TORPA-78124 format. One line per 4 residues: their letters; for each residue x, y, z of N, C-alpha, C, O, CB. Coordinates in nm, 2 decimals, m for minus. Atoms other than C-alpha are relative to their C-alpha. Glycine has a CB too. Example, Ala and Ser with C-alpha at 12.3 -4.5 7.8 and 13.67 -1.06 7.14 Angstrom:
residues 2
AS> 0.09/m0.12/0.00/1.23/m0.45/0.78/0.09/0.12/0.00/0.19/0.12/0.07/m0.10/0.00/0.12 | m0.09/m0.11/0.00/1.37/m0.11/0.71/m0.08/0.11/0.08/m0.03/0.22/0.09/0.04/0.05/m0.14
***
This chain:
residues 118
MIAQ> m0.14/m0.03/m0.04/m3.15/0.78/2.73/0.04/0.15/m0.06/0.10/0.23/0.01/0.09/m0.12/m0.06 | m0.05/m0.13/0.06/m3.11/1.08/2.48/m0.06/0.12/0.10/0.01/0.21/0.15/m0.05/0.01/m0.18 | 0.07/m0.10/m0.09/m3.36/1.28/2.68/0.05/0.02/0.12/0.06/0.13/0.17/m0.14/m0.03/0.02 | m0.06/m0.01/m0.14/m3.20/1.20/3.00/0.13/0.06/m0.01/0.18/0.13/0.09/0.02/m0.13/0.08
NYRR> m0.14/m0.04/0.02/m2.86/1.29/2.86/m0.02/0.16/m0.01/0.04/0.24/0.06/0.06/m0.06/m0.13 | 0.02/m0.14/m0.01/m3.00/1.64/2.77/m0.07/0.08/0.11/m0.07/0.20/0.11/m0.06/0.03/m0.12 | 0.04/m0.06/m0.13/m3.17/1.70/3.11/0.12/0.00/0.08/0.11/0.08/0.17/m0.10/m0.08/0.07 | m0.12/m0.01/m0.08/m2.82/1.64/3.25/0.10/0.09/m0.05/0.18/0.13/0.03/0.05/m0.12/0.02
HPEA> m0.09/m0.07/0.08/m2.63/1.84/3.00/m0.08/0.09/m0.08/m0.10/0.07/m0.20/0.09/m0.10/m0.09 | 0.08/m0.11/0.08/m2.85/2.15/2.88/0.09/0.05/m0.11/0.05/0.05/m0.22/m0.05/0.14/0.09 | m0.09/m0.07/0.09/m2.55/2.30/2.71/0.01/m0.11/m0.14/0.03/m0.05/m0.24/0.16/0.02/0.08 | 0.00/0.08/0.10/m2.56/2.00/2.48/m0.09/0.03/m0.09/m0.06/0.07/m0.21/m0.01/m0.12/0.03
LALQ> 0.13/m0.04/0.06/m2.92/2.06/2.36/0.01/0.12/m0.06/m0.03/0.14/m0.18/m0.12/0.00/0.09 | m0.01/m0.12/0.06/m2.84/2.41/2.32/0.09/0.02/m0.12/0.06/0.10/m0.21/0.03/0.10/0.10 | m0.08/0.02/0.12/m2.55/2.32/2.07/m0.08/m0.05/m0.10/m0.05/m0.03/m0.21/0.11/m0.09/0.01 | 0.06/0.06/0.12/m2.79/2.13/1.88/m0.10/0.06/m0.07/m0.15/0.03/m0.18/m0.05/m0.11/0.02
LVLQ> 0.11/m0.09/0.05/m3.04/2.39/1.83/0.04/0.12/m0.07/m0.03/0.22/m0.06/m0.09/0.05/0.11 | m0.04/m0.11/0.07/m2.84/2.62/1.62/m0.05/m0.05/m0.17/0.02/m0.01/m0.27/0.16/0.02/0.03 | 0.03/0.03/0.14/m3.01/2.47/1.31/m0.12/0.11/m0.05/m0.20/0.16/0.03/m0.06/m0.17/m0.01 | 0.08/m0.10/0.05/m3.21/2.71/1.07/m0.15/m0.04/0.02/m0.18/m0.16/m0.01/0.03/0.02/m0.15
WGHR> 0.13/0.04/m0.01/m3.58/2.72/1.15/m0.08/0.11/m0.09/m0.15/0.19/m0.04/m0.04/m0.01/0.16 | 0.07/m0.07/0.09/m3.70/2.89/0.82/m0.11/m0.04/m0.05/m0.15/m0.15/m0.01/0.08/0.03/m0.09 | 0.11/0.02/0.07/m3.99/2.89/0.61/0.03/m0.12/m0.09/m0.06/m0.20/m0.10/m0.05/0.12/m0.08 | m0.04/0.11/0.12/m3.84/2.65/0.36/0.08/m0.12/0.08/0.19/m0.09/0.14/0.10/0.09/m0.14
LAWA> m0.08/0.10/m0.03/m3.72/2.32/0.47/0.12/m0.02/m0.07/0.13/m0.02/m0.19/m0.07/m0.10/0.00 | m0.11/0.03/0.07/m3.37/2.25/0.42/0.02/m0.13/m0.07/0.08/m0.15/m0.17/0.11/0.02/0.09 | m0.02/0.13/0.05/m3.39/1.91/0.35/m0.09/m0.03/m0.13/m0.07/m0.12/m0.21/m0.04/m0.10/0.10 | 0.08/0.00/0.13/m3.67/1.97/0.07/0.07/0.08/m0.11/0.03/0.07/m0.23/m0.13/0.07/0.03
LPRP> m0.06/m0.07/0.12/m3.44/2.19/m0.13/0.10/m0.10/m0.09/0.16/m0.20/m0.04/0.09/0.13/0.06 | m0.07/0.08/0.08/m3.26/2.04/m0.43/0.15/m0.01/0.04/0.23/0.09/0.06/m0.02/0.03/m0.14 | m0.15/0.02/m0.06/m2.92/1.89/m0.31/0.04/0.11/0.09/0.13/0.19/0.07/0.10/0.00/m0.13 | m0.04/m0.12/m0.08/m2.92/2.11/m0.02/0.15/0.01/0.07/0.23/0.10/0.07/m0.10/0.00/0.11
TTRI> m0.13/0.01/m0.05/m2.62/1.99/0.15/0.12/0.05/m0.10/0.19/0.14/m0.08/0.03/m0.14/0.05 | m0.10/m0.04/0.08/m2.39/2.02/m0.14/0.01/0.15/m0.04/0.12/0.21/m0.02/m0.02/m0.07/m0.12 | m0.01/m0.13/0.05/m2.50/2.36/m0.28/0.04/0.09/0.14/0.13/0.18/0.13/m0.14/0.04/m0.07 | m0.03/m0.10/m0.13/m2.50/2.51/0.09/0.13/m0.01/0.05/0.18/0.09/0.08/m0.09/m0.03/0.12
LRAI> m0.13/0.03/m0.05/m2.18/2.36/0.20/0.09/0.05/m0.10/0.21/0.08/m0.06/0.03/m0.14/0.04 | m0.10/m0.06/0.09/m2.01/2.48/m0.13/0.02/0.13/0.03/0.14/0.18/0.02/m0.04/0.00/m0.12 | 0.00/m0.13/m0.01/m2.11/2.81/m0.06/0.06/0.05/0.14/0.12/0.16/0.15/m0.13/0.05/m0.01 | m0.06/m0.02/m0.10/m2.00/2.79/0.29/0.16/m0.01/0.00/0.24/0.08/0.04/m0.05/m0.08/0.09
RAAR> m0.15/0.01/0.02/m1.65/2.65/0.20/0.04/0.13/m0.09/0.14/0.19/m0.05/0.04/m0.15/m0.07 | m0.04/m0.10/0.07/m1.63/2.92/m0.07/0.03/0.14/0.07/0.12/0.21/0.03/m0.08/0.01/m0.10 | 0.02/m0.10/m0.08/m1.71/3.20/0.19/0.13/0.00/0.08/0.21/0.09/0.10/m0.13/m0.01/0.08 | m0.10/0.02/m0.11/m1.46/3.05/0.45/0.15/0.02/m0.08/0.24/0.09/m0.03/m0.02/m0.18/0.07
SAAF> m0.12/m0.01/0.07/m1.18/3.02/0.19/0.05/0.14/m0.05/0.16/0.18/m0.06/0.00/m0.10/m0.11 | m0.02/m0.13/0.04/m1.23/3.37/0.07/0.05/0.09/0.12/0.13/0.18/0.10/m0.11/0.06/m0.06 | m0.06/m0.07/m0.12/m1.18/3.50/0.44/0.13/m0.04/0.04/0.21/0.04/0.08/m0.08/m0.01/0.11 | m0.13/0.05/m0.05/m0.91/3.28/0.51/0.14/0.07/m0.10/0.25/0.10/m0.05/m0.02/m0.17/m0.01
AAAG> m0.09/m0.05/0.08/m0.73/3.40/0.18/0.02/0.16/0.06/0.13/0.20/0.09/m0.05/m0.02/m0.17 | 0.00/m0.13/m0.02/m0.81/3.77/0.27/0.08/0.04/0.13/0.13/0.15/0.14/m0.13/0.03/0.01 | m0.09/m0.05/m0.11/m0.64/3.75/0.63/0.11/m0.06/m0.02/0.19/m0.06/0.08/m0.03/m0.01/0.13 | m0.14/0.06/0.03/m0.35/3.55/0.48/0.04/m0.12/0.07/0.16/m0.15/0.09/0.10/0.10/0.03
RIAY> 0.00/0.12/m0.09/m0.40/3.24/0.69/0.03/m0.14/m0.08/0.06/m0.25/m0.03/m0.16/0.00/0.07 | m0.01/0.11/0.10/m0.37/3.01/0.38/0.16/m0.01/m0.03/0.22/0.08/m0.08/m0.10/0.03/m0.14 | m0.15/0.01/0.03/m0.01/2.87/0.36/0.01/m0.13/m0.08/0.00/m0.24/m0.02/0.11/0.01/0.13 | m0.05/0.12/0.09/0.08/2.63/0.08/0.12/m0.07/0.03/0.22/0.00/0.05/0.01/0.04/m0.12
PVKR> m0.12/0.05/m0.03/0.33/2.38/0.14/0.10/0.03/m0.11/0.08/0.03/m0.23/m0.02/m0.15/0.03 | m0.11/m0.02/0.12/0.67/2.46/m0.03/0.04/m0.14/m0.01/0.05/m0.21/0.09/0.14/0.10/0.02 | m0.03/0.12/0.04/0.77/2.15/m0.23/0.17/0.01/0.02/0.24/0.09/m0.04/m0.06/m0.03/m0.15 | m0.14/0.02/0.00/1.13/2.06/m0.14/0.08/m0.11/m0.10/0.05/m0.23/m0.13/0.02/m0.04/0.13
STPA> m0.06/0.08/0.11/1.36/1.93/m0.40/0.10/m0.11/0.05/0.17/m0.09/0.16/0.07/0.11/m0.10 | m0.09/0.11/m0.05/1.56/1.62/m0.37/0.14/0.02/m0.03/0.18/0.04/m0.15/m0.05/m0.14/m0.05 | m0.13/m0.02/0.02/1.93/1.66/m0.32/0.06/m0.06/m0.13/0.01/m0.17/m0.18/0.07/m0.04/0.11 | m0.05/0.07/0.11/2.16/1.59/m0.62/0.06/m0.12/0.04/0.06/m0.21/m0.04/0.10/0.08/m0.07
WVRE> m0.08/0.12/m0.02/2.36/1.34/m0.44/m0.08/m0.12/0.03/m0.04/m0.23/0.00/0.10/0.01/0.11 | 0.11/0.10/0.00/2.05/1.15/m0.36/m0.04/m0.07/m0.13/m0.04/m0.19/m0.14/m0.11/0.07/0.04 | 0.04/0.05/0.15/1.94/1.13/m0.72/0.14/m0.05/m0.05/0.11/m0.16/m0.11/m0.07/0.14/m0.12 | m0.12/0.03/0.04/2.31/1.05/m0.81/0.01/m0.16/0.08/0.03/m0.26/0.01/0.11/0.13/0.04
ATQR> m0.02/0.12/m0.06/2.32/0.76/m0.56/m0.11/m0.10/m0.04/m0.09/m0.21/m0.04/0.01/0.02/0.13 | 0.11/0.10/0.05/1.97/0.60/m0.67/0.04/m0.05/m0.14/0.03/m0.17/m0.17/m0.16/0.08/m0.01 | m0.03/0.05/0.14/2.08/0.61/m1.03/0.12/m0.11/0.00/0.11/m0.21/m0.07/0.04/0.12/m0.09 | m0.10/0.09/m0.02/2.41/0.44/m0.94/m0.05/m0.14/0.08/0.02/m0.25/0.05/0.12/0.07/0.08
ARKL> 0.05/0.11/m0.05/2.22/0.18/m0.74/m0.09/m0.08/m0.08/m0.09/m0.21/m0.07/m0.06/0.04/0.11 | 0.07/0.06/0.13/2.00/0.11/m1.04/0.09/m0.08/m0.10/0.07/m0.19/m0.14/m0.04/0.12/m0.08 | m0.10/0.07/0.08/2.28/0.05/m1.23/0.08/m0.11/0.03/0.12/m0.19/m0.05/0.09/0.08/m0.04 | m0.06/0.12/m0.07/2.45/m0.18/m1.00/m0.09/m0.11/0.00/m0.05/m0.22/m0.02/0.05/0.03/0.14
GKLV> 0.07/0.11/m0.01/2.15/m0.38/m0.96/m0.04/m0.08/m0.15/m0.07/m0.20/m0.16/m0.13/0.05/0.09 | m0.01/0.05/0.12/2.12/m0.41/m1.35/0.13/m0.08/m0.01/0.11/m0.19/m0.06/0.00/0.10/m0.09 | m0.14/0.08/0.02/2.48/m0.54/m1.35/0.00/m0.12/0.07/0.04/m0.22/0.02/0.12/0.07/0.03 | 0.01/0.13/m0.08/2.42/m0.79/m1.08/m0.11/m0.10/m0.05/m0.08/m0.22/m0.03/m0.04/0.04/0.15
RKAQ> 0.08/0.07/0.05/2.12/m0.91/m1.24/0.05/m0.07/m0.13/0.04/m0.19/m0.16/m0.09/0.07/m0.01 | m0.07/0.05/0.13/2.30/m0.95/m1.57/0.11/m0.12/0.02/0.13/m0.22/m0.05/0.07/0.13/m0.07 | m0.12/0.11/m0.04/2.59/m1.14/m1.40/m0.05/m0.10/0.07/0.02/m0.20/0.09/0.12/0.05/0.10 | 0.04/0.15/m0.04/2.38/m1.39/m1.25/m0.02/m0.11/m0.07/m0.04/m0.10/m0.19/m0.11/m0.01/0.05
RALE> 0.00/0.12/0.10/2.38/m1.73/m1.37/m0.10/m0.10/0.05/m0.11/m0.12/0.17/0.14/m0.08/0.00 | 0.09/0.09/m0.06/2.11/m1.98/m1.34/0.06/m0.13/0.04/0.14/m0.18/m0.04/m0.12/m0.02/m0.10 | m0.06/0.11/m0.07/2.21/m2.26/m1.13/m0.06/m0.15/m0.07/m0.17/m0.18/m0.08/m0.02/0.00/0.16 | 0.07/0.12/0.07/2.21/m2.60/m1.32/0.03/m0.12/0.12/0.13/m0.20/0.11/0.07/m0.03/m0.17
FEAP> m0.01/0.12/m0.11/2.16/m2.84/m1.01/m0.10/m0.09/0.01/m0.21/m0.06/0.06/0.00/0.05/0.11 | 0.10/0.09/m0.02/1.98/m3.15/m1.02/m0.02/m0.07/0.13/0.07/m0.16/0.13/0.03/m0.07/m0.09 | 0.02/0.08/m0.12/1.89/m3.31/m0.70/m0.03/m0.15/m0.03/m0.12/m0.18/m0.11/m0.13/0.07/0.09 | 0.07/0.13/0.01/1.86/m3.68/m0.69/m0.12/0.00/0.06/m0.15/0.07/0.16/0.07/m0.11/0.06
RKLN> 0.13/0.01/m0.06/1.52/m3.78/m0.66/0.00/m0.12/0.10/0.07/m0.22/0.09/m0.12/m0.02/m0.11 | 0.02/0.07/m0.11/1.42/m3.95/m0.35/m0.10/m0.12/m0.04/m0.22/m0.10/m0.07/m0.06/0.09/0.12 | 0.08/0.10/0.03/1.29/m4.29/m0.43/m0.04/m0.10/0.13/0.02/m0.09/0.24/0.09/m0.07/m0.12 | 0.04/0.05/m0.11/1.10/m4.53/m0.20/0.01/m0.16/m0.03/m0.02/m0.20/m0.14/m0.13/0.06/0.03
GFAQ> 0.01/0.14/0.00/1.14/m4.90/m0.14/0.08/m0.07/m0.10/0.20/m0.07/m0.12/m0.13/m0.03/m0.01 | m0.08/0.10/0.10/1.22/m5.15/m0.43/0.06/0.10/m0.11/0.17/0.06/m0.15/m0.11/m0.12/m0.08 | m0.06/m0.09/0.11/1.29/m4.85/m0.69/0.13/0.05/0.06/0.23/0.06/m0.02/m0.09/0.13/m0.03 | m0.12/m0.03/m0.03/1.55/m4.73/m0.47/0.11/m0.11/0.00/0.23/m0.09/m0.05/m0.01/0.06/0.13
HLRD> m0.10/0.13/0.00/1.71/m5.07/m0.42/0.04/m0.03/m0.16/0.15/m0.07/m0.19/m0.10/m0.16/0.08 | m0.06/0.01/0.15/1.72/m5.09/m0.82/0.08/0.09/m0.05/0.15/0.06/m0.15/m0.10/m0.01/m0.08 | m0.10/m0.10/0.03/1.89/m4.78/m0.85/0.14/m0.01/0.06/0.24/0.02/0.01/m0.06/0.12/0.04 | m0.14/0.04/m0.07/2.16/m4.87/m0.60/0.05/m0.13/m0.09/0.16/m0.11/m0.14/m0.02/m0.06/0.18
MRET> m0.04/0.12/0.08/2.21/m5.20/m0.79/0.05/0.05/m0.15/0.16/0.00/m0.19/m0.13/m0.10/m0.02 | m0.06/m0.03/0.11/2.25/m5.03/m1.12/0.14/0.09/0.02/0.23/0.09/m0.05/m0.10/0.07/m0.09 | m0.12/m0.09/m0.02/2.50/m4.78/m0.98/0.12/m0.10/0.03/0.22/m0.08/m0.02/m0.03/0.12/0.12 | m0.09/0.08/m0.01/2.69/m5.06/m0.84/0.05/m0.09/m0.12/0.17/m0.12/m0.15/m0.05/m0.07/0.10
FDRY> m0.03/0.07/0.15/2.67/m5.26/m1.18/0.09/0.08/m0.08/0.20/0.04/m0.11/m0.15/m0.02/m0.10 | m0.07/m0.10/0.05/2.80/m4.97/m1.34/0.12/0.02/0.04/0.20/0.05/m0.05/m0.05/0.10/0.02 | m0.11/m0.04/m0.08/3.07/m4.91/m1.10/0.10/m0.14/m0.02/0.22/m0.12/m0.03/m0.04/0.04/0.16 | m0.09/0.10/m0.03/3.22/m5.28/m1.10/m0.02/m0.08/m0.16/0.00/m0.20/m0.16/m0.05/m0.09/0.15
VFTV> m0.01/0.08/0.12/3.16/m5.38/m1.49/0.14/m0.01/m0.07/0.22/0.09/m0.08/m0.10/0.07/m0.10 | m0.14/0.05/0.06/3.47/m5.55/m1.66/m0.03/m0.08/m0.12/m0.13/m0.15/m0.13/0.10/m0.08/0.10 | 0.01/0.09/0.14/3.52/m5.71/m1.99/0.10/m0.09/0.00/0.21/m0.05/0.04/0.00/0.08/m0.13 | m0.09/0.10/0.03/3.68/m6.01/m2.06/0.08/m0.01/m0.15/0.03/m0.01/m0.26/m0.08/m0.12/0.02
AA> m0.05/m0.04/0.15/3.93/m5.99/m2.33/0.02/m0.14/m0.05/0.07/m0.23/0.02/0.14/0.09/m0.01 | m0.02/0.13/0.09/3.92/m6.28/m2.60/0.14/m0.03/m0.03/0.17/m0.13/m0.09/m0.07/0.02/m0.14
***
């Protein structure tokens, strides 16, 4: 399959053949890719710096009104958190069957209790 593609597109094979065919094998050198690539990157960056093609991004500062607004928002958040009160809400437990019947009876008993005066 690969050979067939190279037969159809010989320029792709030509692009693959730009490897160095020296007397020393590149893969047999100690850490070849790291050392060689570091040298290539250093040479390339030196050439770009000499040509003036390296443009470092300019850091833009945050406007004062944005900083002031975020500070006010933080203060407001603190005030709101401080002003919040824990809800003291106890929902009645849902009982099933006989337990619910007993609860209902106790409530009605407490509601209609009366004492006989002696």
